[in-house]
N, C-alpha and C positions, 0 to 999 in steps of 0.2 A: 499747551493750547488751552484757551479759556472760552467759556460761553456763559451767557446769562440765563439762569433758570428761574422760572416763575411758577409758583404753585398756587392755584386758585382753590380756595376752600369755601365752606359755607358761612364762615364768620370773618375771614380775613384773606388777603392776598399777600403772599410772601415772595421775596425775590433775593437773589444773591449771585455774585459772580463766582464761577466754579473752576477750579483747576482740574481739567479733565484727565490728567495723568494720575492724580492722587485722590480725586473725589472729595477734596476739601474745599470749603468756602474760603476765598481769599479776601472777602469783605464781610462786614457785619450784615446780618439779614436786615432787609428793609421790609417793614410790615405795614399794611394799610388795613385798618379795621373796617368791616362792612356791616354796620348795624342793621341796615335794610338791604333788601335784594336789589342789586344793581341791574339796570337794563343793559343790553349788549353795548350800546354806545358809551354808557357810563363806565362799564367794565373796561372797555378799550381805553378810555381816558385814564383810568387808574393804572392800567398796564403801562401806558405812555409815561405816567408819573414815575413809575419805578425805573423805567429805562432812562428817563431824564435824571433821576437821582444819582444813578451810577455813571452818567455821561457815557453811556454805552453805545458803540457803533457796530458791534459784531453780531454773531448769530444769537437768536433768542428762542428758547424752548418754553412752551407753556403746557402745564398739566391741568386738565379741566375735569371736574367731577361729573362725567357723563359718558355716554357711548359716542365714540368718534369713528366715523367711517370716512376715510380720506381726509378731506378738509372740512367736512360737515359735522355739526353737533346734532345728534339725534334725540338725546334725552337730557333733562335738566331737573332732576328730582328735588334738589335743594337750592337751586338758584332760580333766576327769573325765567318764567315759561317762554319768553320771547327768544331764548337761546335755541329752542327746539327747531330744527331744520335750518339753522343759521350756518352760513359758511364762515366758520371761526377764523380760518387762516386769512381769508379775504378781509374780514372786518378788522382784525387786529393788525394786519400788515398795513392796511390803508390808513388807519388812525394813528399808528405809531411811526410809520415810515421805515420800519425795520423788517428784515427778513425773518419770518416767524414760522416755527414748526409746532404743530399741535398734537397732543396725545392725551389719553386718559390719565388722570392723576395717579391712580393706583398702579397702573402699568409703568408710569415714570418711576414711582417709588421702588417697584420691583426691579426695574432695570438697574437702578443704583445699588440695590441690595445684592443683586447677582454679580455685579462688577466689583463693588468695594466693600460690601457689608457681609451679613451672615451667610449669604448664598455664594460667596466667592469660592470658586473651584469646586462647588458641589454639583455633581452631575446627575443627581436623582431628581425626584419630583418635589417641587417646593410650592406651597400655598402661602401667599402673602395677603394679609388683611390689614387695612389702614382704618383705624377707629377714630372718628372725629364727629362732625355734624352728622355724617352718614357712615356707611361701611363700604370702603373700596376693596376690590379684590382682583388678584391676578394669579396666574399659575405659570410656573417656569419648569421646564424640563431640559436638562443638559444646557442650561443657561439661556434658553430661548423663552421669551416672555409672551404670554397671551393674556390680553385684558378679559376680565369676566365681570359679571354684574350679580354676584352672589348676595349682595346686600338687599336685593329685591326678591329673593326667594321667600315663599310663604313660611313663616315661623311663628308659632303661637297665634295663628289666625290673622297675621298682618305681615307687611314687609319686614324682613328680619332687622333692617336698620332702625325700625321704629321700636325695636325691643332691646337691641344690644349695642347700638352706637354709644360712644362716650358721652355725647350730648344728652342722651336719654338718662344716663346715670345721674348727671348733674341736674337736669330738669326735674326728675322725680326724687331727687335726693336719696338715691338708693345706696345702701352700704356696699362696700367693696365685695363682701361675701355674696350678697344677693345678686349683684350685677355679674360678678365673676362666674357664678354657677350658671346663670342664664347664657353667658357667653360660651361657657364650656359645653352646654347642651347644644348650642348652635354649631359649634366647631365639630362636635361628634356627628351631626347631620352631614356636614360637609365632608368629613372623613369617610363616611359610609359611601358617598358618591364618588369621591376623587382619590382616596387612598394616598395622600401625600406622605413623603418620608420626612419632611421638615416643614414646620409652620412658623412663619415670621410675622410678628405682630408689630405694626408701625402706627404712626400717628402720635400726637402729643402725649397721649396717655401711656405710651410705651416707656416713657421715662419713669413711670410709677409702677412698672410691671411687678415689683415685689409685693405690691398690695393685693393683686388679684390672680397672678399666675398660679398660686397654690390651690385655687378653686377650679382650675381647668384640668380635667382628667381626660387626656387624649392619648391615642396610640402613638402618634408621631411626637417627636421632640418639638417643644414649643419654646421659641426664643424671642426676645425683643429685637427690633430692628437695630442693626449695628450703627446706622446713621440717624436713628431716632427720628425726630421730626424734620430733619433736613433732607431725608431721602427724596421727597418729592421735588425739591429744588435741584438737587444733584441729578436726578434722573431726567428732569425736563431739560437741563443743560446738555446732558448726553444725547438726548433725542434731537436737539437742535443741530448737532453735527452729524449724527448717524442718518437722519432723515435726508 
């Protein structure tokens, strides 16, 4: 069985058709760069472009970087503010003509990691962080995923993602050591509250984990996402059929 997964990020929208039995992409990723914040209608057009690119007629899952309650988007920290209180399922379904399922992007990535990645068959408590434009977060226990918003906890006097997101390292041209130690300090705060047994780091920067993992001193084992930056696409595709 296959589904189309779409991962909305702060700088790009990525999609691919996923084999739901193996968790692998059966197509090359299709990526649309978003140099400016897209309005909800423009985002819907971009999603329609991805669906058209793959000539896809089946289920579509979308991971969105914000709080999702039911079909509604409640927060939009790194995207256009008009998404706040928008019925995302209604918008994307109407503009694309496809059956759409919507979930939080980090929850989608966690769903993929628990089924196919580093969390597979792990029955303890897993904290997953996705580092990109912002910081996505989810917690899993016995394979069940709960979306969180830990990137907006107060850390060093501001939202944590304004300090430890991958985009901050690039923008401020921080060394891997300086950024890695800040990330490690943030993770220790989360450990004191949640006591995870395993921490999975995802997002594009996870492919370079050897550059900064050595600066993270955590109680729990810290590992890069097994699906790396494809976890969001795979998880969104899973959500399309689970929903």
